N, C-alpha and C positions, 0 to 999 in steps of 0.2 A: 568521475563521479562527476556530476552536479550541482556543488553543495542546496544552493540555493531550492534544485525544485527540489533533491530529502528533504532538506526544513519545510517545505510544500506539507509536502508529500504528510508525516508523522504531524501535523499541526490540522493536517484536514482529517487524519485519527482519531487526534487526540480528543479535536473539538467536538465529538460529540461519542462517546466514548462507553459509554454505553451499549453503544454499536457495533452490530456483525461489521465487519472489515465490508465486508460487500455494498453494504447499506451507506458505511460512511463513506468511502473511497468508493462511490461508484457519480462517471460520467471519467473520470481518472484513471480503473483499473479492472478490465472485461471480466469474466466470468475464464476463462481461456486464459490472462494477462497469472494471473494466480496462479494457475496449476506450471504457467512455462516460470514461474518462480519459488514452485514450491510454498507455496501459500495456499495454509488456509483459508477461504473465509471465512467461517465462519468466527474468526478468533476475533477475538477485542484486539486493541489497539495495544495492549498492555503488558498483553502474548510472545509481542512475535519481539530480537534480540537485535541490533543495528546488521547485521546483517540479512535478515528478508527481511528489514528496508530498505537497505542496499537492489534486494534483489529488484522489490518492485518498482521502486526506480528508476533501474535498465529498467523492468520487461514496458512498465508505460512512457515514456520516453518513444517510447519506438512506434510509439502509433502520431505522436507529434510530427 
């Protein structure tokens, strides 16, 4: 687990708190990756727990 990557993704998600994750994380996490991580892209950043953020970071990393 890359802590810096995790922090950047969380920061991106919370940078636009009232946006749904699919918009806030556009360009970093695809719709397919949300599904693989088991995260609903219509949720907002504050609705996710740490395990979900880690899952998103892990699948987002696979793309790069």
